[in-house]
KEKE-3310 file (N, C-alpha, C; in steps of 0.2 Angstrom, whole numbers, plus 5000, padded with zeros to 4 digits):
npx = (5153:5145:5134:5136:5139:5129:5114:5096:5086:5073:5068:5066:5064:5052:5046:5050:5051:5042:5042:5055:5065:5077:5092:5095:5104:5115:5119:5122:5133:5143:5144:5149:5162:5167:5166:5164:5154:5143:5126:5113:5098:5087:5080:5078:5074:5077:5089:5096:5101:5105:5104:5097:5102:5098:5109:5116:5129:5136:5147:5157:5167:5175:5187:5188:5189:5201:5209:5206:5198:5181:5164:5151:5134:5122:5120:5121:5120:5125:5122:5129:5129:5143:5147:5146:5157:5165:5178:5188:5199:5197:5186:5192:5201:5192:5186:5196:5198:5186:5187:5198:5193:5184:5192:5195:5193:5182:5177:5172:5159:5151:5151:5146:5154:5163:5163:5166:5170:5168:5173:5164:5164:5154:5149:5148:5150:5145:5147:5140:5138:5122:5111:5098:5089:5083:5082:5086:5075:5064:5064:5058:5044:5044:5047:5036:5027:5030:5028:5028:5038:5046:5050:5059:5069:5074:5078:5088:5097:5100:5105:5117:5123:5125:5133:5144:5148:5153:5163:5172:5176:5182:5193:5200:5205:5196:5184:5167:5159:5148:5136:5119:5101:5098:5109:5112:5109:5098:5096:5084:5080:5087:5097:5104:5097:5099:5102:5107:5119:5124:5135:5134:5141:5153:5165:5174:5186:5193:5208:5216:5225:5239:5236:5242:5247:5234:5229:5238:5235:5221:5222:5228:5219:5203:5199:5192:5185:5181:5173:5163:5156:5152:5143:5133:5129:5125:5114:5105:5103:5096:5085:5080:5078:5068:5057:5046:5039:5037:5029:5018:5013:5010:4999:4990:4988:4981:4970:4964:4961:4952:4941:4937:4932:4922:4913:4910:4901:4890:4873:4868:4864:4870:4883:4885:4884:4896:4905:4915:4923:4929:4936:4946:4952:4957:4967:4976:4980:4987:4997:5003:5008:5017:5027:5032:5037:5046:5055:5061:5067:5076:5085:5089:5096:5107:5102:5106:5096:5089:5081:5087:5081:5067:5067:5070:5058:5049:5053:5051:5037:5036:5046:5051:5058:5069:5076:5081:5095:5102:5098:5103:5117:5120:5116:5124:5138:5140:5134:5135:5148:5156:5164:5174:5166:5168:5169:5156:5148:5154:5150:5136:5135:5140:5131:5120:5123:5124:5111:5105:5111:5105:5092:5092:5095)
npy = (4961:4949:4953:4949:4958:4967:4974:4978:4986:4991:4982:4969:4951:4943:4931:4920:4921:4915:4902:4896:4890:4900:4898:4908:4908:4901:4910:4921:4917:4916:4929:4935:4930:4938:4951:4955:4963:4963:4961:4951:4957:4955:4945:4950:4946:4941:4946:4949:4936:4933:4930:4943:4952:4962:4970:4975:4985:4984:4989:5004:5008:4999:4988:4988:4980:4986:4987:4999:5010:5010:5018:5012:5009:5004:4990:4980:4964:4952:4936:4924:4911:4904:4893:4889:4890:4902:4912:4914:4922:4932:4938:4943:4952:4961:4966:4973:4983:4990:4995:5003:5013:5018:5025:5036:5054:5059:5049:5040:5043:5038:5024:5010:5004:4990:4983:4972:4955:4937:4920:4906:4889:4885:4898:4916:4929:4945:4961:4977:4995:5001:5005:5013:5013:5016:5008:5012:5008:5008:5021:5028:5027:5035:5047:5050:5054:5067:5085:5094:5105:5101:5089:5092:5099:5089:5079:5084:5087:5074:5068:5074:5071:5057:5056:5062:5052:5041:5048:5050:5037:5033:5042:5037:5026:5015:5005:5002:4993:4985:4991:4993:4997:4992:4991:5004:5013:5024:5037:5047:5051:5057:5063:5074:5079:5077:5071:5055:5044:5028:5016:4999:4982:4982:4978:4964:4962:4973:4983:4993:5007:5018:5035:5045:5037:5034:5047:5051:5041:5045:5056:5053:5043:5035:5021:5004:4999:5010:5016:5007:5010:5023:5023:5014:5021:5033:5028:5024:5036:5044:5037:5038:5052:5054:5045:5048:5057:5050:5040:5047:5051:5038:5035:5045:5042:5029:5033:5041:5031:5023:5032:5034:5021:5020:5030:5024:5015:5022:5029:5033:5047:5053:5051:5058:5071:5072:5071:5079:5082:5069:5067:5076:5071:5059:5064:5070:5058:5051:5060:5061:5048:5048:5057:5050:5038:5043:5049:5038:5031:5040:5040:5027:5025:5032:5038:5044:5051:5058:5072:5086:5098:5094:5085:5093:5100:5090:5086:5097:5096:5085:5084:5095:5111:5114:5102:5099:5102:5093:5080:5081:5083:5071:5061:5065:5066:5055:5043:5043:5048:5044:5052:5058:5057:5068:5078:5079:5082:5094:5102:5102:5109:5122:5125:5127:5137:5147:5148:5152:5165:5171:5172:5180:5192)
npz = (5017:5017:5025:5038:5048:5048:5054:5057:5067:5064:5056:5060:5061:5069:5069:5075:5088:5097:5092:5091:5103:5114:5122:5134:5145:5140:5131:5139:5146:5136:5133:5145:5145:5136:5141:5158:5162:5154:5152:5146:5141:5132:5119:5103:5090:5073:5061:5045:5044:5057:5075:5086:5100:5114:5124:5140:5147:5162:5168:5171:5161:5148:5140:5122:5106:5101:5113:5119:5131:5132:5134:5133:5135:5130:5120:5105:5102:5090:5085:5074:5062:5056:5049:5036:5024:5029:5032:5045:5047:5037:5043:5054:5049:5042:5054:5059:5049:5050:5063:5061:5053:5062:5071:5064:5064:5056:5048:5057:5060:5050:5051:5060:5073:5080:5095:5103:5100:5097:5094:5095:5093:5079:5078:5078:5089:5090:5096:5095:5094:5100:5087:5079:5065:5048:5033:5015:5008:5017:5021:5011:5014:5026:5020:5012:5020:5023:5020:5005:5006:5017:5013:5002:5009:5018:5008:5000:5010:5014:5003:5001:5013:5012:5001:5006:5016:5008:5001:5011:5015:5003:5002:5013:5006:5005:4998:4996:4987:4988:4988:4993:4994:5006:5015:5018:5032:5039:5052:5059:5071:5085:5099:5095:5085:5071:5054:5053:5045:5041:5035:5030:5029:5021:5007:5010:5004:5004:5006:5017:5011:5013:5016:5008:4997:4992:4989:4978:4969:4966:4960:4947:4941:4942:4950:4947:4957:4964:4954:4953:4965:4963:4952:4957:4969:4963:4955:4966:4973:4963:4962:4975:4975:4965:4967:4974:4967:4955:4960:4964:4951:4946:4954:4952:4938:4940:4947:4938:4928:4936:4937:4924:4922:4930:4925:4913:4918:4921:4916:4900:4898:4909:4906:4894:4900:4907:4898:4892:4903:4906:4894:4896:4907:4902:4893:4902:4909:4899:4896:4908:4909:4898:4903:4914:4908:4899:4908:4915:4904:4900:4911:4911:4899:4886:4874:4859:4852:4861:4866:4875:4878:4877:4887:4899:4899:4901:4914:4922:4924:4933:4943:4956:4953:4961:4963:4951:4947:4955:4950:4937:4939:4946:4937:4925:4930:4939:4934:4920:4917:4928:4937:4951:4967:4975:4966:4961:4973:4975:4964:4967:4979:4974:4965:4973:4981:4971:4967:4979:4980:4969:4973:4984:4977)
capx = (5155:5139:5129:5137:5139:5123:5107:5091:5081:5066:5067:5067:5060:5050:5041:5053:5051:5039:5043:5061:5068:5083:5095:5098:5109:5121:5121:5125:5139:5147:5145:5153:5169:5170:5166:5161:5149:5138:5120:5108:5092:5081:5080:5074:5072:5083:5091:5101:5104:5108:5100:5099:5100:5099:5114:5118:5135:5135:5154:5157:5171:5178:5191:5186:5194:5207:5211:5204:5192:5175:5159:5144:5130:5117:5124:5117:5124:5122:5125:5129:5131:5148:5149:5146:5162:5167:5185:5189:5205:5194:5182:5196:5204:5186:5185:5202:5197:5180:5189:5202:5188:5181:5197:5196:5188:5176:5175:5168:5152:5148:5152:5144:5160:5163:5165:5169:5168:5171:5171:5162:5162:5152:5145:5152:5146:5148:5144:5141:5134:5115:5109:5091:5087:5079:5086:5083:5068:5060:5065:5053:5038:5044:5047:5030:5022:5032:5025:5033:5043:5050:5053:5064:5074:5077:5081:5094:5102:5102:5109:5124:5126:5127:5139:5150:5150:5157:5169:5176:5178:5186:5199:5204:5207:5192:5178:5161:5158:5142:5130:5112:5096:5097:5115:5113:5104:5098:5093:5082:5078:5093:5098:5107:5092:5102:5101:5114:5120:5129:5136:5136:5142:5158:5168:5179:5193:5196:5214:5217:5231:5241:5232:5247:5246:5227:5229:5242:5231:5215:5224:5229:5213:5198:5199:5186:5181:5178:5168:5157:5153:5150:5138:5128:5126:5121:5107:5101:5101:5091:5078:5078:5075:5062:5052:5040:5035:5035:5024:5012:5011:5007:4993:4986:4985:4976:4964:4960:4958:4946:4936:4935:4929:4915:4909:4907:4895:4884:4869:4870:4863:4875:4889:4885:4885:4903:4910:4921:4928:4932:4941:4952:4956:4961:4973:4980:4983:4991:5002:5007:5011:5022:5032:5035:5041:5052:5060:5064:5071:5082:5089:5092:5100:5110:5100:5108:5090:5086:5082:5088:5076:5061:5068:5069:5051:5045:5055:5048:5031:5036:5050:5052:5064:5075:5080:5084:5102:5104:5097:5107:5124:5121:5116:5130:5145:5141:5131:5138:5156:5159:5169:5174:5160:5169:5167:5148:5146:5156:5145:5129:5136:5141:5124:5115:5126:5123:5104:5103:5113:5100:5086:5093:5095)
capy = (4955:4945:4955:4947:4963:4971:4973:4984:4985:4992:4977:4962:4945:4941:4926:4914:4923:4910:4895:4893:4892:4903:4897:4914:4906:4900:4917:4925:4914:4918:4936:4936:4929:4944:4956:4953:4968:4962:4957:4950:4960:4953:4943:4954:4943:4939:4951:4947:4929:4932:4932:4949:4952:4968:4969:4981:4985:4987:4993:5011:5008:4992:4988:4985:4976:4989:4988:5005:5010:5014:5018:5011:5006:5000:4986:4975:4958:4948:4929:4922:4905:4905:4886:4889:4894:4908:4912:4918:4927:4937:4941:4947:4958:4965:4970:4978:4988:4994:4999:5009:5019:5021:5029:5042:5059:5060:5042:5036:5045:5034:5017:5007:5001:4984:4984:4965:4949:4930:4914:4900:4884:4887:4904:4922:4934:4952:4966:4983:5000:5002:5010:5011:5017:5013:5007:5017:5006:5010:5028:5030:5027:5041:5053:5051:5058:5074:5090:5096:5109:5097:5084:5095:5100:5083:5075:5088:5086:5067:5066:5077:5067:5050:5057:5063:5046:5038:5052:5049:5030:5033:5046:5032:5020:5010:5005:4998:4988:4981:4996:4992:5001:4989:4992:5011:5014:5032:5038:5054:5052:5056:5069:5080:5081:5077:5065:5051:5039:5023:5011:4992:4977:4984:4973:4960:4961:4980:4984:5000:5010:5024:5041:5048:5033:5035:5054:5051:5037:5048:5062:5050:5040:5032:5013:5000:4998:5017:5017:5003:5013:5029:5021:5011:5026:5037:5025:5024:5043:5046:5033:5041:5059:5055:5040:5051:5061:5045:5036:5051:5050:5032:5035:5049:5038:5024:5037:5043:5025:5021:5037:5032:5015:5021:5033:5019:5011:5027:5029:5037:5054:5056:5050:5064:5077:5072:5068:5084:5081:5063:5068:5080:5066:5054:5068:5070:5052:5050:5065:5058:5041:5049:5060:5044:5033:5047:5050:5032:5030:5045:5038:5021:5025:5038:5038:5051:5055:5061:5080:5088:5103:5091:5082:5098:5102:5085:5085:5102:5094:5080:5085:5102:5114:5114:5096:5098:5102:5087:5075:5082:5082:5064:5058:5066:5065:5049:5037:5043:5049:5041:5056:5057:5059:5074:5083:5079:5086:5101:5105:5103:5115:5128:5127:5129:5144:5152:5149:5156:5172:5174:5173:5186:5198)
capz = (5021:5017:5030:5045:5053:5047:5058:5056:5072:5062:5051:5063:5060:5076:5069:5078:5095:5101:5089:5092:5110:5114:5128:5136:5150:5136:5128:5144:5148:5131:5133:5151:5143:5132:5146:5164:5163:5149:5154:5141:5143:5128:5113:5099:5084:5068:5056:5041:5046:5064:5081:5089:5107:5118:5130:5144:5150:5169:5169:5168:5155:5147:5134:5116:5102:5101:5119:5122:5136:5130:5139:5129:5140:5127:5115:5101:5101:5085:5085:5067:5061:5051:5047:5029:5020:5031:5034:5052:5046:5034:5048:5059:5045:5042:5060:5060:5044:5053:5069:5059:5051:5068:5074:5060:5067:5052:5046:5063:5060:5045:5052:5066:5075:5083:5102:5105:5096:5100:5090:5099:5089:5072:5079:5079:5093:5088:5100:5092:5097:5098:5082:5077:5059:5043:5026:5010:5006:5023:5021:5006:5018:5030:5016:5009:5025:5023:5016:4999:5008:5022:5009:4998:5014:5020:5003:4998:5015:5014:4997:5003:5018:5009:4996:5011:5019:5003:4999:5017:5014:4997:5004:5017:5002:5006:4994:4998:4982:4989:4990:4991:4998:5013:5019:5020:5037:5041:5058:5060:5078:5090:5103:5091:5080:5065:5050:5053:5039:5042:5029:5033:5024:5016:5004:5014:5001:5004:5010:5018:5009:5016:5013:5003:4991:4989:4986:4972:4964:4965:4955:4941:4938:4947:4949:4945:4963:4965:4949:4955:4970:4960:4948:4962:4973:4959:4954:4972:4974:4958:4964:4981:4973:4960:4968:4977:4961:4950:4963:4963:4944:4945:4958:4948:4933:4942:4949:4932:4925:4939:4936:4918:4922:4934:4921:4908:4920:4922:4911:4894:4899:4914:4902:4890:4903:4909:4892:4891:4909:4905:4889:4899:4912:4898:4891:4908:4910:4893:4897:4914:4907:4894:4907:4918:4904:4896:4913:4916:4898:4900:4916:4909:4892:4883:4867:4856:4850:4867:4866:4881:4879:4879:4894:4904:4899:4905:4920:4926:4926:4937:4949:4958:4950:4966:4962:4944:4947:4958:4945:4931:4941:4948:4930:4921:4933:4942:4930:4913:4917:4934:4940:4958:4971:4978:4961:4961:4979:4975:4960:4970:4983:4971:4962:4978:4983:4966:4967:4985:4979:4964:4976:4988:4973)
cpx = (5149:5134:5130:5137:5134:5117:5103:5086:5074:5064:5068:5062:5058:5046:5044:5053:5048:5040:5049:5064:5075:5086:5098:5104:5116:5124:5125:5132:5145:5149:5150:5160:5172:5171:5161:5155:5143:5132:5115:5101:5086:5083:5076:5071:5078:5083:5097:5105:5107:5103:5102:5097:5102:5103:5115:5125:5135:5142:5154:5162:5174:5182:5187:5191:5201:5211:5211:5198:5186:5169:5152:5140:5125:5121:5119:5122:5121:5126:5124:5132:5136:5151:5150:5151:5164:5174:5186:5194:5202:5190:5186:5199:5198:5185:5190:5201:5191:5183:5194:5198:5185:5185:5198:5191:5182:5173:5171:5161:5148:5148:5150:5150:5158:5166:5169:5167:5171:5168:5169:5159:5160:5149:5150:5147:5149:5144:5146:5137:5127:5114:5103:5090:5083:5083:5083:5076:5063:5059:5059:5046:5038:5044:5040:5025:5024:5028:5030:5039:5048:5054:5059:5070:5078:5081:5087:5099:5105:5106:5116:5127:5128:5133:5145:5153:5154:5163:5174:5180:5184:5193:5203:5206:5202:5186:5173:5160:5152:5136:5123:5107:5095:5103:5117:5107:5104:5094:5091:5080:5084:5093:5100:5102:5095:5100:5107:5113:5125:5129:5138:5138:5147:5161:5174:5186:5196:5202:5215:5224:5233:5237:5236:5246:5239:5226:5232:5238:5225:5216:5225:5223:5209:5198:5193:5182:5177:5172:5162:5153:5149:5143:5132:5125:5122:5114:5102:5099:5096:5085:5075:5074:5069:5056:5046:5036:5033:5029:5017:5009:5007:5000:4988:4983:4980:4970:4960:4957:4952:4940:4933:4930:4922:4911:4906:4901:4889:4879:4871:4869:4868:4882:4890:4887:4892:4908:4916:4926:4932:4937:4947:4956:4960:4967:4978:4984:4988:4998:5007:5011:5018:5028:5035:5039:5047:5057:5064:5069:5077:5087:5093:5097:5102:5109:5102:5102:5087:5087:5082:5083:5069:5061:5067:5062:5047:5047:5052:5041:5030:5040:5051:5058:5070:5079:5083:5091:5105:5103:5102:5115:5125:5121:5122:5137:5145:5139:5135:5146:5160:5165:5169:5168:5161:5167:5159:5146:5148:5152:5138:5130:5137:5135:5120:5117:5124:5115:5102:5105:5108:5094:5086:5093:5088)
cpy = (4950:4946:4952:4952:4968:4969:4979:4982:4987:4987:4970:4957:4942:4935:4920:4915:4917:4902:4892:4895:4895:4902:4903:4913:4905:4906:4921:4923:4916:4925:4938:4935:4934:4950:4954:4957:4967:4958:4957:4952:4956:4950:4947:4951:4942:4945:4950:4941:4928:4933:4938:4950:4960:4967:4976:4980:4988:4991:5000:5012:5001:4993:4985:4981:4979:4990:4995:5005:5014:5013:5018:5006:5001:4997:4981:4970:4953:4941:4926:4915:4905:4898:4885:4893:4901:4908:4917:4923:4933:4941:4946:4953:4963:4970:4975:4984:4993:4998:5004:5015:5022:5026:5036:5047:5060:5053:5039:5037:5041:5027:5015:5002:4994:4984:4978:4960:4942:4925:4909:4894:4887:4894:4910:4926:4940:4957:4973:4988:5000:5007:5008:5016:5013:5013:5012:5015:5008:5017:5031:5031:5034:5047:5055:5055:5065:5079:5091:5100:5105:5092:5086:5097:5094:5079:5078:5087:5079:5065:5068:5073:5060:5051:5058:5057:5042:5041:5051:5042:5030:5037:5042:5026:5014:5011:5000:4992:4984:4985:4993:4997:4998:4990:5000:5013:5021:5032:5045:5056:5051:5063:5075:5083:5082:5071:5061:5046:5035:5018:5004:4988:4979:4978:4970:4960:4968:4980:4991:5002:5016:5030:5044:5044:5034:5042:5054:5047:5041:5054:5059:5047:5037:5025:5010:5000:5005:5018:5014:5007:5020:5028:5019:5017:5031:5035:5025:5031:5045:5043:5037:5048:5059:5050:5043:5054:5056:5041:5040:5051:5044:5032:5039:5045:5033:5027:5038:5037:5023:5026:5035:5026:5016:5025:5029:5015:5015:5026:5034:5044:5057:5056:5056:5071:5078:5071:5073:5083:5074:5063:5071:5075:5061:5058:5068:5064:5050:5054:5063:5052:5043:5053:5054:5040:5037:5048:5044:5030:5034:5043:5032:5020:5032:5038:5044:5055:5058:5069:5083:5094:5100:5088:5087:5100:5097:5085:5091:5100:5088:5081:5092:5104:5114:5107:5094:5097:5095:5081:5075:5081:5074:5060:5059:5064:5058:5043:5037:5043:5046:5045:5055:5060:5066:5080:5084:5083:5093:5105:5107:5109:5121:5130:5129:5136:5149:5153:5153:5164:5175:5176:5179:5193:5200)
cpz = (5022:5023:5037:5050:5052:5051:5057:5061:5070:5056:5053:5061:5067:5075:5073:5086:5100:5099:5091:5099:5110:5121:5130:5141:5146:5133:5133:5146:5143:5131:5139:5149:5139:5137:5152:5165:5159:5152:5148:5144:5139:5122:5108:5093:5079:5063:5052:5043:5052:5069:5084:5096:5110:5124:5133:5147:5157:5171:5167:5162:5155:5141:5128:5112:5101:5107:5122:5126:5133:5135:5135:5133:5136:5121:5111:5100:5095:5085:5078:5066:5055:5049:5040:5025:5022:5034:5040:5051:5042:5038:5052:5055:5043:5048:5061:5055:5047:5058:5067:5056:5057:5072:5071:5063:5063:5050:5051:5063:5055:5045:5059:5068:5078:5090:5104:5100:5099:5096:5095:5094:5082:5072:5080:5083:5092:5092:5097:5095:5095:5093:5079:5071:5054:5037:5021:5008:5011:5023:5016:5010:5022:5026:5013:5014:5026:5019:5010:5001:5012:5018:5005:5003:5016:5014:5001:5003:5015:5009:4998:5008:5016:5005:5001:5014:5014:5001:5005:5016:5008:4999:5009:5013:5003:5002:4996:4994:4983:4991:4988:4995:5005:5017:5020:5025:5039:5047:5058:5067:5083:5094:5100:5086:5073:5061:5050:5048:5041:5037:5032:5027:5019:5013:5008:5011:5001:5008:5011:5016:5013:5012:5008:4997:4988:4986:4979:4967:4962:4960:4948:4938:4944:4945:4948:4951:4965:4960:4950:4960:4968:4956:4952:4966:4969:4957:4960:4974:4969:4960:4970:4979:4970:4962:4970:4971:4956:4953:4963:4956:4943:4948:4954:4942:4934:4944:4943:4928:4929:4938:4929:4918:4925:4929:4915:4911:4921:4915:4905:4895:4904:4910:4897:4893:4905:4904:4891:4897:4908:4900:4892:4904:4908:4895:4896:4909:4905:4894:4903:4913:4902:4898:4911:4913:4901:4901:4914:4910:4898:4905:4914:4903:4891:4876:4864:4853:4855:4866:4873:4883:4881:4886:4899:4905:4903:4912:4925:4928:4931:4943:4950:4955:4955:4966:4955:4943:4950:4953:4940:4933:4943:4941:4926:4924:4936:4938:4924:4913:4922:4936:4947:4961:4974:4973:4961:4967:4978:4970:4963:4975:4980:4968:4967:4980:4978:4966:4973:4984:4974:4968:4981:4983:4971)
residu = (UNK:UNK:UNK:UNK:UNK:UNK:UNK:UNK:UNK:UNK:UNK:UNK:UNK:UNK:UNK:UNK:UNK:UNK:UNK:UNK:UNK:UNK:UNK:UNK:UNK:UNK:UNK:UNK:UNK:UNK:UNK:UNK:UNK:UNK:UNK:UNK:UNK:UNK:UNK:UNK:UNK:UNK:UNK:UNK:UNK:UNK:UNK:UNK:UNK:UNK:UNK:UNK:UNK:UNK:UNK:UNK:UNK:UNK:UNK:UNK:UNK:UNK:UNK:UNK:UNK:UNK:UNK:UNK:UNK:UNK:UNK:UNK:UNK:UNK:UNK:UNK:UNK:UNK:UNK:UNK:UNK:UNK:UNK:UNK:UNK:UNK:UNK:UNK:UNK:UNK:UNK:UNK:UNK:UNK:UNK:UNK:UNK:UNK:UNK:UNK:UNK:UNK:UNK:UNK:UNK:UNK:UNK:UNK:UNK:UNK:UNK:UNK:UNK:UNK:UNK:UNK:UNK:UNK:UNK:UNK:UNK:UNK:UNK:UNK:UNK:UNK:UNK:UNK:UNK:UNK:UNK:UNK:UNK:UNK:UNK:UNK:UNK:UNK:UNK:UNK:UNK:UNK:UNK:UNK:UNK:UNK:UNK:UNK:UNK:UNK:UNK:UNK:UNK:UNK:UNK:UNK:UNK:UNK:UNK:UNK:UNK:UNK:UNK:UNK:UNK:UNK:UNK:UNK:UNK:UNK:UNK:UNK:UNK:UNK:UNK:UNK:UNK:UNK:UNK:UNK:UNK:UNK:UNK:UNK:UNK:UNK:UNK:UNK:UNK:UNK:UNK:UNK:UNK:UNK:UNK:UNK:UNK:UNK:UNK:UNK:UNK:UNK:UNK:UNK:UNK:UNK:UNK:UNK:UNK:UNK:UNK:UNK:UNK:UNK:UNK:UNK:UNK:UNK:UNK:UNK:UNK:UNK:UNK:UNK:UNK:UNK:UNK:UNK:UNK:UNK:UNK:UNK:UNK:UNK:UNK:UNK:UNK:UNK:UNK:UNK:UNK:UNK:UNK:UNK:UNK:UNK:UNK:UNK:UNK:UNK:UNK:UNK:UNK:UNK:UNK:UNK:UNK:UNK:UNK:UNK:UNK:UNK:UNK:UNK:UNK:UNK:UNK:UNK:UNK:UNK:UNK:UNK:UNK:UNK:UNK:UNK:UNK:UNK:UNK:UNK:UNK:UNK:UNK:UNK:UNK:UNK:UNK:UNK:UNK:UNK:UNK:UNK:UNK:UNK:UNK:UNK:UNK:UNK:UNK:UNK:UNK:UNK:UNK:UNK:UNK:UNK:UNK:UNK:UNK:UNK:UNK:UNK:UNK:UNK:UNK:UNK:UNK:UNK:UNK:UNK:UNK:UNK:UNK:UNK:UNK:UNK:UNK:UNK:UNK:UNK:UNK:UNK:UNK:UNK:UNK:UNK:UNK:UNK:UNK:UNK:UNK:UNK:UNK:UNK:UNK:UNK:UNK:UNK:UNK:UNK:UNK:UNK:UNK:UNK:UNK:UNK:UNK:UNK:UNK:UNK:UNK)
# end
């Protein structure tokens, strides 16, 4: 939905805080018309083309867009300019779709609902539950700080959680069709000590079908919208799994090149003493480069000349063994064959159970 309903509290643009005056009284008046208990506490900045405000609900409970009583104290309000080719009817349809997912016992955990909204002239005010997380691009930075052991635990859990989020949408007959690293928001700091995943910016043209119709269709074939989701999320997950190790390979290559340059500046006698060591570094650098390039080529193309045995050997030198099955299942099922996400998740879980039983023996 063109990121109208998307916000990221860890990626706010605060450059306009002092340069652009915000009329807080006007904002407060508009919010009061939505709910008499709403109090604007702070202007936080801009996110995805809209002004973000922190709002408190002073009432113990109030009605949302579905006329149901909710008790949400901490709220994010986003003010968006919708003057440029935005259809109000489509916005209302999108809100209905989001709130239909929010009523689903499983789907609700993967979507940030919409509590209230109001059109005021060329602006749309959207009130949503407070949710603070990071997108996939920001998540890379967090993952880099983890030990190898913790990284493997988190990345495996996260892959399964993201797959479950999309599987749930697909079962409800809803397809995202616009997945990027920016509209998958992950929260790792919450009271339940869980990793939460929420999907934003769903395709506005999606229409919810009955679950029975969706189940019948899914048995027959996978439609184009579902295929688009499968390929896109497969690419994102592959990048998420391998980026840490590919980046480490790049860093090692740069370090080796720097060492070689420094050695070239040493005098002739010192160079002779370290000649053997430098030759080893050069060999390692070339070997790392070949591993990196072959892995990327393998992901990007299905060259019939690719040797799977050689690929496995190279992969073992770059990515831990615990992630090999994840990579192979995602690449084969999701990117090459575009089979259902449920089948991919099922294979991952079966493979993990099989490996756990082997370790116990």
